[in-house]
Structures are given as C-alpha cells and as structure tokens.
PyMOL Python script that loads the backbone (N, CA, C, O; Angstrom):
from pymol import cmd

cmd.read_pdbstr("""\
ATOM      1  N   MET A   1      -7.784 -46.291  27.439  1.00  0.00           N
ATOM      2  CA  MET A   1      -8.802 -46.961  28.230  1.00  0.00           C
ATOM      3  C   MET A   1      -8.532 -48.504  28.196  1.00  0.00           C
ATOM      4  O   MET A   1      -8.373 -49.058  27.109  1.00  0.00           O
ATOM      5  N   THR A   2      -8.479 -49.211  29.379  1.00  0.00           N
ATOM      6  CA  THR A   2      -8.251 -50.475  29.503  1.00  0.00           C
ATOM      7  C   THR A   2      -9.539 -51.294  29.543  1.00  0.00           C
ATOM      8  O   THR A   2     -10.404 -51.036  30.379  1.00  0.00           O
ATOM      9  N   MET A   3      -9.671 -52.208  28.716  1.00  0.00           N
ATOM     10  CA  MET A   3     -10.848 -53.045  28.659  1.00  0.00           C
ATOM     11  C   MET A   3     -10.775 -54.156  29.725  1.00  0.00           C
ATOM     12  O   MET A   3      -9.695 -54.712  29.922  1.00  0.00           O
ATOM     13  N   PRO A   4     -11.889 -54.509  30.431  1.00  0.00           N
ATOM     14  CA  PRO A   4     -11.827 -55.684  31.350  1.00  0.00           C
ATOM     15  C   PRO A   4     -11.675 -56.893  30.536  1.00  0.00           C
ATOM     16  O   PRO A   4     -12.036 -56.909  29.360  1.00  0.00           O
ATOM     17  N   ALA A   5     -11.141 -57.926  31.134  1.00  0.00           N
ATOM     18  CA  ALA A   5     -10.951 -59.250  30.482  1.00  0.00           C
ATOM     19  C   ALA A   5     -12.297 -59.718  29.825  1.00  0.00           C
ATOM     20  O   ALA A   5     -12.287 -60.263  28.721  1.00  0.00           O
ATOM     21  N   GLN A   6     -13.426 -59.501  30.505  1.00  0.00           N
ATOM     22  CA  GLN A   6     -14.646 -59.931  29.810  1.00  0.00           C
ATOM     23  C   GLN A   6     -15.649 -58.886  30.182  1.00  0.00           C
ATOM     24  O   GLN A   6     -15.922 -58.683  31.365  1.00  0.00           O
ATOM     25  N   VAL A   7     -16.235 -58.184  29.157  1.00  0.00           N
ATOM     26  CA  VAL A   7     -17.314 -57.273  29.394  1.00  0.00           C
ATOM     27  C   VAL A   7     -18.540 -58.047  29.813  1.00  0.00           C
ATOM     28  O   VAL A   7     -18.834 -59.047  29.159  1.00  0.00           O
ATOM     29  N   PRO A   8     -19.280 -57.687  30.832  1.00  0.00           N
ATOM     30  CA  PRO A   8     -20.475 -58.506  31.210  1.00  0.00           C
ATOM     31  C   PRO A   8     -21.520 -58.437  30.202  1.00  0.00           C
ATOM     32  O   PRO A   8     -21.646 -57.436  29.498  1.00  0.00           O
ATOM     33  N   LEU A   9     -22.326 -59.522  30.093  1.00  0.00           N
ATOM     34  CA  LEU A   9     -23.367 -59.743  29.243  1.00  0.00           C
ATOM     35  C   LEU A   9     -24.311 -58.542  29.186  1.00  0.00           C
ATOM     36  O   LEU A   9     -24.864 -58.094  30.190  1.00  0.00           O
ATOM     37  N   GLY A  10     -24.464 -58.045  27.951  1.00  0.00           N
ATOM     38  CA  GLY A  10     -25.424 -56.934  27.791  1.00  0.00           C
ATOM     39  C   GLY A  10     -24.873 -55.545  27.821  1.00  0.00           C
ATOM     40  O   GLY A  10     -25.518 -54.582  27.405  1.00  0.00           O
ATOM     41  N   GLU A  11     -23.655 -55.455  28.327  1.00  0.00           N
ATOM     42  CA  GLU A  11     -22.954 -54.094  28.518  1.00  0.00           C
ATOM     43  C   GLU A  11     -22.378 -53.637  27.147  1.00  0.00           C
ATOM     44  O   GLU A  11     -22.078 -54.443  26.267  1.00  0.00           O
ATOM     45  N   CYS A  12     -22.252 -52.386  27.033  1.00  0.00           N
ATOM     46  CA  CYS A  12     -21.686 -51.777  25.758  1.00  0.00           C
ATOM     47  C   CYS A  12     -20.231 -52.178  25.631  1.00  0.00           C
ATOM     48  O   CYS A  12     -19.514 -52.379  26.611  1.00  0.00           O
ATOM     49  N   VAL A  13     -19.816 -52.287  24.324  1.00  0.00           N
ATOM     50  CA  VAL A  13     -18.403 -52.483  23.976  1.00  0.00           C
ATOM     51  C   VAL A  13     -18.059 -51.410  23.022  1.00  0.00           C
ATOM     52  O   VAL A  13     -18.603 -51.343  21.919  1.00  0.00           O
ATOM     53  N   PRO A  14     -17.146 -50.551  23.434  1.00  0.00           N
ATOM     54  CA  PRO A  14     -16.391 -50.610  24.656  1.00  0.00           C
ATOM     55  C   PRO A  14     -17.199 -50.137  25.876  1.00  0.00           C
ATOM     56  O   PRO A  14     -18.213 -49.465  25.685  1.00  0.00           O
ATOM     57  N   PRO A  15     -16.824 -50.435  27.046  1.00  0.00           N
ATOM     58  CA  PRO A  15     -17.689 -50.133  28.252  1.00  0.00           C
ATOM     59  C   PRO A  15     -17.872 -48.707  28.416  1.00  0.00           C
ATOM     60  O   PRO A  15     -17.018 -47.926  27.995  1.00  0.00           O
ATOM     61  N   ASN A  16     -19.023 -48.272  29.052  1.00  0.00           N
ATOM     62  CA  ASN A  16     -19.257 -46.919  29.385  1.00  0.00           C
ATOM     63  C   ASN A  16     -19.366 -45.966  28.189  1.00  0.00           C
ATOM     64  O   ASN A  16     -19.100 -44.768  28.298  1.00  0.00           O
ATOM     65  N   THR A  17     -19.765 -46.536  27.043  1.00  0.00           N
ATOM     66  CA  THR A  17     -19.866 -45.702  25.859  1.00  0.00           C
ATOM     67  C   THR A  17     -21.324 -45.464  25.583  1.00  0.00           C
ATOM     68  O   THR A  17     -22.007 -46.407  25.181  1.00  0.00           O
ATOM     69  N   ARG A  18     -21.860 -44.261  25.770  1.00  0.00           N
ATOM     70  CA  ARG A  18     -23.154 -43.873  25.723  1.00  0.00           C
ATOM     71  C   ARG A  18     -23.873 -44.296  24.374  1.00  0.00           C
ATOM     72  O   ARG A  18     -24.998 -44.795  24.381  1.00  0.00           O
ATOM     73  N   HIS A  19     -23.198 -44.080  23.298  1.00  0.00           N
ATOM     74  CA  HIS A  19     -23.812 -44.385  21.995  1.00  0.00           C
ATOM     75  C   HIS A  19     -23.199 -45.591  21.321  1.00  0.00           C
ATOM     76  O   HIS A  19     -23.189 -45.672  20.092  1.00  0.00           O
ATOM     77  N   ALA A  20     -22.695 -46.515  22.083  1.00  0.00           N
ATOM     78  CA  ALA A  20     -22.039 -47.792  21.486  1.00  0.00           C
ATOM     79  C   ALA A  20     -23.091 -48.537  20.646  1.00  0.00           C
ATOM     80  O   ALA A  20     -24.289 -48.527  20.927  1.00  0.00           O
ATOM     81  N   VAL A  21     -22.591 -49.145  19.658  1.00  0.00           N
ATOM     82  CA  VAL A  21     -23.571 -50.023  18.814  1.00  0.00           C
ATOM     83  C   VAL A  21     -23.186 -51.477  18.928  1.00  0.00           C
ATOM     84  O   VAL A  21     -23.776 -52.320  18.252  1.00  0.00           O
ATOM     85  N   SER A  22     -22.213 -51.801  19.765  1.00  0.00           N
ATOM     86  CA  SER A  22     -21.825 -53.121  20.024  1.00  0.00           C
ATOM     87  C   SER A  22     -22.114 -53.518  21.443  1.00  0.00           C
ATOM     88  O   SER A  22     -21.908 -52.744  22.378  1.00  0.00           O
ATOM     89  N   VAL A  23     -22.597 -54.743  21.598  1.00  0.00           N
ATOM     90  CA  VAL A  23     -22.934 -55.231  22.898  1.00  0.00           C
ATOM     91  C   VAL A  23     -22.256 -56.513  23.200  1.00  0.00           C
ATOM     92  O   VAL A  23     -21.989 -57.292  22.285  1.00  0.00           O
ATOM     93  N   SER A  24     -21.950 -56.785  24.487  1.00  0.00           N
ATOM     94  CA  SER A  24     -21.221 -57.953  24.848  1.00  0.00           C
ATOM     95  C   SER A  24     -22.157 -59.197  25.005  1.00  0.00           C
ATOM     96  O   SER A  24     -23.108 -59.208  25.787  1.00  0.00           O
ATOM     97  N   LEU A  25     -21.827 -60.189  24.238  1.00  0.00           N
ATOM     98  CA  LEU A  25     -22.439 -61.465  24.334  1.00  0.00           C
ATOM     99  C   LEU A  25     -21.240 -62.489  24.537  1.00  0.00           C
ATOM    100  O   LEU A  25     -20.801 -63.131  23.583  1.00  0.00           O
ATOM    101  N   PRO A  26     -20.768 -62.603  25.727  1.00  0.00           N
ATOM    102  CA  PRO A  26     -19.503 -63.232  25.916  1.00  0.00           C
ATOM    103  C   PRO A  26     -19.501 -64.719  25.716  1.00  0.00           C
ATOM    104  O   PRO A  26     -18.437 -65.282  25.461  1.00  0.00           O
ATOM    105  N   LYS A  27     -20.517 -65.328  25.806  1.00  0.00           N
ATOM    106  CA  LYS A  27     -20.591 -66.908  25.622  1.00  0.00           C
ATOM    107  C   LYS A  27     -21.382 -67.227  24.490  1.00  0.00           C
ATOM    108  O   LYS A  27     -22.315 -66.499  24.149  1.00  0.00           O
ATOM    109  N   TRP A  28     -21.079 -68.258  23.886  1.00  0.00           N
ATOM    110  CA  TRP A  28     -21.845 -68.826  22.699  1.00  0.00           C
ATOM    111  C   TRP A  28     -23.296 -68.890  23.037  1.00  0.00           C
ATOM    112  O   TRP A  28     -24.148 -68.481  22.249  1.00  0.00           O
ATOM    113  N   GLU A  29     -23.569 -69.370  24.135  1.00  0.00           N
ATOM    114  CA  GLU A  29     -24.984 -69.575  24.637  1.00  0.00           C
ATOM    115  C   GLU A  29     -25.680 -68.184  24.701  1.00  0.00           C
ATOM    116  O   GLU A  29     -26.877 -68.106  24.426  1.00  0.00           O
ATOM    117  N   ASP A  30     -25.014 -67.162  25.032  1.00  0.00           N
ATOM    118  CA  ASP A  30     -25.570 -65.804  25.020  1.00  0.00           C
ATOM    119  C   ASP A  30     -26.005 -65.364  23.591  1.00  0.00           C
ATOM    120  O   ASP A  30     -27.068 -64.775  23.398  1.00  0.00           O
ATOM    121  N   ASN A  31     -25.145 -65.675  22.620  1.00  0.00           N
ATOM    122  CA  ASN A  31     -25.429 -65.402  21.243  1.00  0.00           C
ATOM    123  C   ASN A  31     -26.634 -66.235  20.729  1.00  0.00           C
ATOM    124  O   ASN A  31     -27.491 -65.693  20.032  1.00  0.00           O
ATOM    125  N   VAL A  32     -26.704 -67.480  21.049  1.00  0.00           N
ATOM    126  CA  VAL A  32     -27.786 -68.247  20.627  1.00  0.00           C
ATOM    127  C   VAL A  32     -29.027 -67.746  21.253  1.00  0.00           C
ATOM    128  O   VAL A  32     -29.999 -67.524  20.530  1.00  0.00           O
ATOM    129  N   ASP A  33     -29.090 -67.536  22.588  1.00  0.00           N
ATOM    130  CA  ASP A  33     -30.209 -67.031  23.329  1.00  0.00           C
ATOM    131  C   ASP A  33     -30.712 -65.705  22.792  1.00  0.00           C
ATOM    132  O   ASP A  33     -31.923 -65.519  22.677  1.00  0.00           O
ATOM    133  N   TYR A  34     -29.785 -64.732  22.444  1.00  0.00           N
ATOM    134  CA  TYR A  34     -30.070 -63.488  21.809  1.00  0.00           C
ATOM    135  C   TYR A  34     -30.851 -63.728  20.590  1.00  0.00           C
ATOM    136  O   TYR A  34     -31.880 -63.075  20.415  1.00  0.00           O
ATOM    137  N   GLU A  35     -30.467 -64.598  19.731  1.00  0.00           N
ATOM    138  CA  GLU A  35     -31.157 -64.862  18.432  1.00  0.00           C
ATOM    139  C   GLU A  35     -32.489 -65.475  18.690  1.00  0.00           C
ATOM    140  O   GLU A  35     -33.387 -65.303  17.866  1.00  0.00           O
ATOM    141  N   LYS A  36     -32.701 -66.211  19.821  1.00  0.00           N
ATOM    142  CA  LYS A  36     -34.043 -66.749  20.139  1.00  0.00           C
ATOM    143  C   LYS A  36     -34.935 -65.778  20.873  1.00  0.00           C
ATOM    144  O   LYS A  36     -36.108 -66.049  21.129  1.00  0.00           O
ATOM    145  N   GLY A  37     -34.353 -64.635  21.207  1.00  0.00           N
ATOM    146  CA  GLY A  37     -35.210 -63.655  21.930  1.00  0.00           C
ATOM    147  C   GLY A  37     -35.379 -63.876  23.393  1.00  0.00           C
ATOM    148  O   GLY A  37     -36.333 -63.410  24.017  1.00  0.00           O
ATOM    149  N   ASP A  38     -34.445 -64.587  23.924  1.00  0.00           N
ATOM    150  CA  ASP A  38     -34.544 -65.132  25.396  1.00  0.00           C
ATOM    151  C   ASP A  38     -34.401 -63.808  26.324  1.00  0.00           C
ATOM    152  O   ASP A  38     -33.458 -63.028  26.192  1.00  0.00           O
ATOM    153  N   PRO A  39     -35.410 -63.642  27.252  1.00  0.00           N
ATOM    154  CA  PRO A  39     -35.479 -62.538  28.169  1.00  0.00           C
ATOM    155  C   PRO A  39     -34.160 -62.435  29.001  1.00  0.00           C
ATOM    156  O   PRO A  39     -33.753 -61.337  29.380  1.00  0.00           O
ATOM    157  N   ARG A  40     -33.525 -63.553  29.266  1.00  0.00           N
ATOM    158  CA  ARG A  40     -32.382 -63.676  30.082  1.00  0.00           C
ATOM    159  C   ARG A  40     -31.314 -62.730  29.406  1.00  0.00           C
ATOM    160  O   ARG A  40     -30.607 -62.049  30.148  1.00  0.00           O
ATOM    161  N   VAL A  41     -31.170 -62.655  28.125  1.00  0.00           N
ATOM    162  CA  VAL A  41     -30.215 -61.860  27.368  1.00  0.00           C
ATOM    163  C   VAL A  41     -30.845 -60.516  27.109  1.00  0.00           C
ATOM    164  O   VAL A  41     -30.263 -59.502  27.492  1.00  0.00           O
ATOM    165  N   LEU A  42     -32.003 -60.449  26.481  1.00  0.00           N
ATOM    166  CA  LEU A  42     -32.572 -59.210  26.158  1.00  0.00           C
ATOM    167  C   LEU A  42     -32.794 -58.280  27.280  1.00  0.00           C
ATOM    168  O   LEU A  42     -32.643 -57.073  27.094  1.00  0.00           O
ATOM    169  N   GLY A  43     -33.138 -58.744  28.424  1.00  0.00           N
ATOM    170  CA  GLY A  43     -33.332 -58.048  29.642  1.00  0.00           C
ATOM    171  C   GLY A  43     -32.036 -57.328  30.160  1.00  0.00           C
ATOM    172  O   GLY A  43     -32.070 -56.356  30.915  1.00  0.00           O
ATOM    173  N   ARG A  44     -30.986 -57.860  29.717  1.00  0.00           N
ATOM    174  CA  ARG A  44     -29.690 -57.326  30.335  1.00  0.00           C
ATOM    175  C   ARG A  44     -29.054 -56.384  29.333  1.00  0.00           C
ATOM    176  O   ARG A  44     -28.105 -55.704  29.722  1.00  0.00           O
ATOM    177  N   MET A  45     -29.469 -56.276  28.109  1.00  0.00           N
ATOM    178  CA  MET A  45     -28.863 -55.422  27.187  1.00  0.00           C
ATOM    179  C   MET A  45     -29.111 -53.975  27.454  1.00  0.00           C
ATOM    180  O   MET A  45     -30.229 -53.485  27.621  1.00  0.00           O
ATOM    181  N   VAL A  46     -27.911 -53.294  27.483  1.00  0.00           N
ATOM    182  CA  VAL A  46     -27.969 -51.799  27.707  1.00  0.00           C
ATOM    183  C   VAL A  46     -28.002 -51.042  26.488  1.00  0.00           C
ATOM    184  O   VAL A  46     -28.560 -49.945  26.497  1.00  0.00           O
ATOM    185  N   ASN A  47     -27.446 -51.514  25.382  1.00  0.00           N
ATOM    186  CA  ASN A  47     -27.469 -50.885  24.077  1.00  0.00           C
ATOM    187  C   ASN A  47     -27.232 -51.976  23.021  1.00  0.00           C
ATOM    188  O   ASN A  47     -26.981 -53.136  23.349  1.00  0.00           O
ATOM    189  N   GLY A  48     -27.314 -51.593  21.813  1.00  0.00           N
ATOM    190  CA  GLY A  48     -27.117 -52.537  20.690  1.00  0.00           C
ATOM    191  C   GLY A  48     -27.109 -51.798  19.361  1.00  0.00           C
ATOM    192  O   GLY A  48     -27.192 -50.570  19.330  1.00  0.00           O
ATOM    193  N   TYR A  49     -27.009 -52.541  18.263  1.00  0.00           N
ATOM    194  CA  TYR A  49     -26.931 -52.000  16.928  1.00  0.00           C
ATOM    195  C   TYR A  49     -28.364 -51.414  16.597  1.00  0.00           C
ATOM    196  O   TYR A  49     -29.369 -52.105  16.768  1.00  0.00           O
ATOM    197  N   PRO A  50     -28.421 -50.190  16.145  1.00  0.00           N
ATOM    198  CA  PRO A  50     -29.761 -49.552  16.078  1.00  0.00           C
ATOM    199  C   PRO A  50     -30.806 -50.185  15.205  1.00  0.00           C
ATOM    200  O   PRO A  50     -32.000 -49.958  15.399  1.00  0.00           O
ATOM    201  N   ARG A  51     -30.360 -51.008  14.207  1.00  0.00           N
ATOM    202  CA  ARG A  51     -31.289 -51.702  13.384  1.00  0.00           C
ATOM    203  C   ARG A  51     -32.031 -52.867  14.211  1.00  0.00           C
ATOM    204  O   ARG A  51     -33.125 -53.299  13.848  1.00  0.00           O
ATOM    205  N   PHE A  52     -31.404 -53.310  15.271  1.00  0.00           N
ATOM    206  CA  PHE A  52     -31.963 -54.431  15.991  1.00  0.00           C
ATOM    207  C   PHE A  52     -32.352 -54.066  17.462  1.00  0.00           C
ATOM    208  O   PHE A  52     -33.036 -54.827  18.146  1.00  0.00           O
ATOM    209  N   PHE A  53     -31.899 -52.906  17.897  1.00  0.00           N
ATOM    210  CA  PHE A  53     -32.099 -52.604  19.348  1.00  0.00           C
ATOM    211  C   PHE A  53     -32.451 -51.042  19.448  1.00  0.00           C
ATOM    212  O   PHE A  53     -31.724 -50.192  18.933  1.00  0.00           O
ATOM    213  N   ILE A  54     -33.563 -50.748  20.114  1.00  0.00           N
ATOM    214  CA  ILE A  54     -33.894 -49.382  20.388  1.00  0.00           C
ATOM    215  C   ILE A  54     -33.215 -48.971  21.615  1.00  0.00           C
ATOM    216  O   ILE A  54     -33.399 -49.605  22.654  1.00  0.00           O
ATOM    217  N   ALA A  55     -32.406 -47.904  21.565  1.00  0.00           N
ATOM    218  CA  ALA A  55     -31.695 -47.424  22.725  1.00  0.00           C
ATOM    219  C   ALA A  55     -32.558 -47.111  23.880  1.00  0.00           C
ATOM    220  O   ALA A  55     -33.690 -46.665  23.694  1.00  0.00           O
ATOM    221  N   LYS A  56     -32.075 -47.325  25.093  1.00  0.00           N
ATOM    222  CA  LYS A  56     -32.850 -47.118  26.268  1.00  0.00           C
ATOM    223  C   LYS A  56     -33.467 -45.675  26.325  1.00  0.00           C
ATOM    224  O   LYS A  56     -34.669 -45.527  26.545  1.00  0.00           O
ATOM    225  N   PRO A  57     -32.682 -44.690  26.137  1.00  0.00           N
ATOM    226  CA  PRO A  57     -33.333 -43.239  26.178  1.00  0.00           C
ATOM    227  C   PRO A  57     -34.496 -43.137  25.163  1.00  0.00           C
ATOM    228  O   PRO A  57     -35.500 -42.491  25.464  1.00  0.00           O
ATOM    229  N   ILE A  58     -34.390 -43.736  24.013  1.00  0.00           N
ATOM    230  CA  ILE A  58     -35.509 -43.695  23.098  1.00  0.00           C
ATOM    231  C   ILE A  58     -36.698 -44.528  23.490  1.00  0.00           C
ATOM    232  O   ILE A  58     -37.841 -44.178  23.197  1.00  0.00           O
ATOM    233  N   GLN A  59     -36.422 -45.658  24.169  1.00  0.00           N
ATOM    234  CA  GLN A  59     -37.526 -46.478  24.678  1.00  0.00           C
ATOM    235  C   GLN A  59     -38.230 -45.698  25.741  1.00  0.00           C
ATOM    236  O   GLN A  59     -39.454 -45.759  25.849  1.00  0.00           O
ATOM    237  N   ALA A  60     -37.458 -44.937  26.559  1.00  0.00           N
ATOM    238  CA  ALA A  60     -38.144 -44.129  27.646  1.00  0.00           C
ATOM    239  C   ALA A  60     -38.950 -43.006  27.091  1.00  0.00           C
ATOM    240  O   ALA A  60     -40.028 -42.701  27.600  1.00  0.00           O
ATOM    241  N   LEU A  61     -38.425 -42.345  25.995  1.00  0.00           N
ATOM    242  CA  LEU A  61     -39.132 -41.253  25.376  1.00  0.00           C
ATOM    243  C   LEU A  61     -40.497 -41.824  24.764  1.00  0.00           C
ATOM    244  O   LEU A  61     -41.571 -41.241  24.913  1.00  0.00           O
ATOM    245  N   ALA A  62     -40.349 -42.995  24.077  1.00  0.00           N
ATOM    246  CA  ALA A  62     -41.602 -43.484  23.440  1.00  0.00           C
ATOM    247  C   ALA A  62     -42.627 -43.929  24.531  1.00  0.00           C
ATOM    248  O   ALA A  62     -43.831 -43.806  24.308  1.00  0.00           O
ATOM    249  N   GLU A  63     -42.179 -44.434  25.680  1.00  0.00           N
ATOM    250  CA  GLU A  63     -43.067 -44.814  26.763  1.00  0.00           C
ATOM    251  C   GLU A  63     -43.763 -43.512  27.323  1.00  0.00           C
ATOM    252  O   GLU A  63     -44.973 -43.500  27.547  1.00  0.00           O
ATOM    253  N   LEU A  64     -42.978 -42.451  27.532  1.00  0.00           N
ATOM    254  CA  LEU A  64     -43.594 -41.237  28.022  1.00  0.00           C
ATOM    255  C   LEU A  64     -44.655 -40.689  27.063  1.00  0.00           C
ATOM    256  O   LEU A  64     -45.705 -40.191  27.470  1.00  0.00           O
ATOM    257  N   LEU A  65     -44.333 -40.804  25.771  1.00  0.00           N
ATOM    258  CA  LEU A  65     -45.328 -40.300  24.855  1.00  0.00           C
ATOM    259  C   LEU A  65     -46.527 -41.151  24.749  1.00  0.00           C
ATOM    260  O   LEU A  65     -47.649 -40.682  24.559  1.00  0.00           O
ATOM    261  N   ARG A  66     -46.257 -42.497  24.882  1.00  0.00           N
ATOM    262  CA  ARG A  66     -47.393 -43.445  24.875  1.00  0.00           C
ATOM    263  C   ARG A  66     -48.416 -43.191  26.029  1.00  0.00           C
ATOM    264  O   ARG A  66     -49.634 -43.235  25.855  1.00  0.00           O
ATOM    265  N   VAL A  67     -47.819 -42.923  27.209  1.00  0.00           N
ATOM    266  CA  VAL A  67     -48.607 -42.687  28.385  1.00  0.00           C
ATOM    267  C   VAL A  67     -49.338 -41.421  28.244  1.00  0.00           C
ATOM    268  O   VAL A  67     -50.478 -41.337  28.700  1.00  0.00           O
ATOM    269  N   ARG A  68     -48.788 -40.443  27.661  1.00  0.00           N
ATOM    270  CA  ARG A  68     -49.458 -39.134  27.469  1.00  0.00           C
ATOM    271  C   ARG A  68     -50.466 -39.136  26.441  1.00  0.00           C
ATOM    272  O   ARG A  68     -51.531 -38.555  26.651  1.00  0.00           O
ATOM    273  N   PHE A  69     -50.227 -39.775  25.264  1.00  0.00           N
ATOM    274  CA  PHE A  69     -51.048 -39.477  24.096  1.00  0.00           C
ATOM    275  C   PHE A  69     -51.786 -40.785  23.549  1.00  0.00           C
ATOM    276  O   PHE A  69     -52.764 -40.663  22.812  1.00  0.00           O
ATOM    277  N   ALA A  70     -51.332 -41.949  23.896  1.00  0.00           N
ATOM    278  CA  ALA A  70     -51.894 -43.178  23.277  1.00  0.00           C
ATOM    279  C   ALA A  70     -53.266 -43.494  23.838  1.00  0.00           C
ATOM    280  O   ALA A  70     -53.578 -43.198  24.991  1.00  0.00           O
ATOM    281  N   LEU A  71     -54.060 -44.094  23.002  1.00  0.00           N
ATOM    282  CA  LEU A  71     -55.285 -44.725  23.506  1.00  0.00           C
ATOM    283  C   LEU A  71     -55.002 -46.090  24.144  1.00  0.00           C
ATOM    284  O   LEU A  71     -53.918 -46.628  23.922  1.00  0.00           O
ATOM    285  N   PRO A  72     -55.851 -46.636  24.868  1.00  0.00           N
ATOM    286  CA  PRO A  72     -55.545 -47.991  25.431  1.00  0.00           C
ATOM    287  C   PRO A  72     -55.262 -49.041  24.254  1.00  0.00           C
ATOM    288  O   PRO A  72     -55.924 -49.019  23.217  1.00  0.00           O
ATOM    289  N   ASN A  73     -54.329 -49.874  24.465  1.00  0.00           N
ATOM    290  CA  ASN A  73     -53.889 -50.846  23.488  1.00  0.00           C
ATOM    291  C   ASN A  73     -53.028 -50.305  22.418  1.00  0.00           C
ATOM    292  O   ASN A  73     -52.696 -51.048  21.494  1.00  0.00           O
ATOM    293  N   GLU A  74     -52.632 -49.059  22.461  1.00  0.00           N
ATOM    294  CA  GLU A  74     -51.737 -48.496  21.469  1.00  0.00           C
ATOM    295  C   GLU A  74     -50.320 -48.401  21.968  1.00  0.00           C
ATOM    296  O   GLU A  74     -50.092 -48.269  23.171  1.00  0.00           O
ATOM    297  N   ALA A  75     -49.370 -48.464  21.073  1.00  0.00           N
ATOM    298  CA  ALA A  75     -47.906 -48.285  21.389  1.00  0.00           C
ATOM    299  C   ALA A  75     -47.436 -46.966  20.704  1.00  0.00           C
ATOM    300  O   ALA A  75     -48.109 -46.357  19.873  1.00  0.00           O
ATOM    301  N   ALA A  76     -46.307 -46.628  21.110  1.00  0.00           N
ATOM    302  CA  ALA A  76     -45.626 -45.453  20.456  1.00  0.00           C
ATOM    303  C   ALA A  76     -44.322 -45.913  19.878  1.00  0.00           C
ATOM    304  O   ALA A  76     -43.573 -46.684  20.478  1.00  0.00           O
ATOM    305  N   MET A  77     -44.060 -45.377  18.606  1.00  0.00           N
ATOM    306  CA  MET A  77     -42.837 -45.673  17.922  1.00  0.00           C
ATOM    307  C   MET A  77     -42.295 -44.395  17.388  1.00  0.00           C
ATOM    308  O   MET A  77     -43.067 -43.645  16.791  1.00  0.00           O
ATOM    309  N   LEU A  78     -40.991 -44.057  17.548  1.00  0.00           N
ATOM    310  CA  LEU A  78     -40.466 -42.822  17.066  1.00  0.00           C
ATOM    311  C   LEU A  78     -39.733 -42.999  15.739  1.00  0.00           C
ATOM    312  O   LEU A  78     -39.058 -44.008  15.534  1.00  0.00           O
ATOM    313  N   PHE A  79     -39.861 -42.031  14.844  1.00  0.00           N
ATOM    314  CA  PHE A  79     -39.254 -42.055  13.538  1.00  0.00           C
ATOM    315  C   PHE A  79     -38.580 -40.671  13.341  1.00  0.00           C
ATOM    316  O   PHE A  79     -39.034 -39.668  13.891  1.00  0.00           O
ATOM    317  N   PRO A  80     -37.516 -40.645  12.565  1.00  0.00           N
ATOM    318  CA  PRO A  80     -36.806 -39.463  12.236  1.00  0.00           C
ATOM    319  C   PRO A  80     -37.595 -38.476  11.450  1.00  0.00           C
ATOM    320  O   PRO A  80     -37.277 -37.289  11.522  1.00  0.00           O
ATOM    321  N   SER A  81     -38.592 -38.851  10.707  1.00  0.00           N
ATOM    322  CA  SER A  81     -39.380 -37.905   9.910  1.00  0.00           C
ATOM    323  C   SER A  81     -40.750 -38.574   9.587  1.00  0.00           C
ATOM    324  O   SER A  81     -40.941 -39.787   9.673  1.00  0.00           O
ATOM    325  N   LEU A  82     -41.665 -37.675   9.213  1.00  0.00           N
ATOM    326  CA  LEU A  82     -42.944 -38.217   8.805  1.00  0.00           C
ATOM    327  C   LEU A  82     -42.901 -39.114   7.552  1.00  0.00           C
ATOM    328  O   LEU A  82     -43.713 -40.032   7.439  1.00  0.00           O
ATOM    329  N   ALA A  83     -41.973 -38.867   6.608  1.00  0.00           N
ATOM    330  CA  ALA A  83     -41.825 -39.650   5.389  1.00  0.00           C
ATOM    331  C   ALA A  83     -41.429 -41.077   5.911  1.00  0.00           C
ATOM    332  O   ALA A  83     -41.972 -42.068   5.424  1.00  0.00           O
ATOM    333  N   CYS A  84     -40.517 -41.179   6.864  1.00  0.00           N
ATOM    334  CA  CYS A  84     -40.146 -42.568   7.323  1.00  0.00           C
ATOM    335  C   CYS A  84     -41.327 -43.276   8.029  1.00  0.00           C
ATOM    336  O   CYS A  84     -41.553 -44.473   7.849  1.00  0.00           O
ATOM    337  N   ALA A  85     -42.009 -42.553   8.773  1.00  0.00           N
ATOM    338  CA  ALA A  85     -43.226 -43.178   9.519  1.00  0.00           C
ATOM    339  C   ALA A  85     -44.276 -43.619   8.521  1.00  0.00           C
ATOM    340  O   ALA A  85     -44.950 -44.622   8.756  1.00  0.00           O
ATOM    341  N   GLU A  86     -44.438 -42.918   7.430  1.00  0.00           N
ATOM    342  CA  GLU A  86     -45.467 -43.280   6.423  1.00  0.00           C
ATOM    343  C   GLU A  86     -45.083 -44.458   5.506  1.00  0.00           C
ATOM    344  O   GLU A  86     -45.925 -45.008   4.795  1.00  0.00           O
ATOM    345  N   ARG A  87     -43.753 -44.840   5.542  1.00  0.00           N
ATOM    346  CA  ARG A  87     -43.328 -45.956   4.709  1.00  0.00           C
ATOM    347  C   ARG A  87     -43.829 -47.311   5.239  1.00  0.00           C
ATOM    348  O   ARG A  87     -43.549 -48.350   4.641  1.00  0.00           O
TER     349      ARG A  87
END
""", "prot")
cmd.dss("prot")
cmd.show_as("cartoon", "prot")
cmd.util.cbc("prot")
cmd.orient("prot")
C-alpha cells in the first residue's frame, strides 16, 4: 500500500482502514485545535483512538437506540457489559 504524501485532516492512518486507531492531524494547528475541541477538527474526524473517540458506527448505533428508547433529554451510551456500565 502506498501512502499519500499527506493524509487529509481527520482521515484514518493508514488510509481506508476501517478499524484504524490513528487519525491524521497533519499540521501543528490541527493538533492544538483537536486538544481544544475545535469543531473544525472534530467534525472531520473519521476515526480515532477508542479511549478518546467513539467510532462512527458506534455513534450511529447509539443514536438509533436513543431515538427508539430514550426519554426526551436523555442520551445513549454503549458499554461492553453491564458491569462496565455500572462502574
């Protein structure tokens, strides 16, 4: 696989990797803005390290469950087990 000279902001590293845990933040400004929670960066992220980023398919599933089961003003969060959820 040949990597492009610069992977676009927010794309997986390596590119086109469904379960990548690295994301491209090609400029120093992108790194600083990521740490600040800037929507310019966060809105372009396709994936990221699981501790800091919920993968898009998981976000979509949580939203589907929220729409179906949540009361107004409630959110949905997925956990691997009941024990994890209760911690």
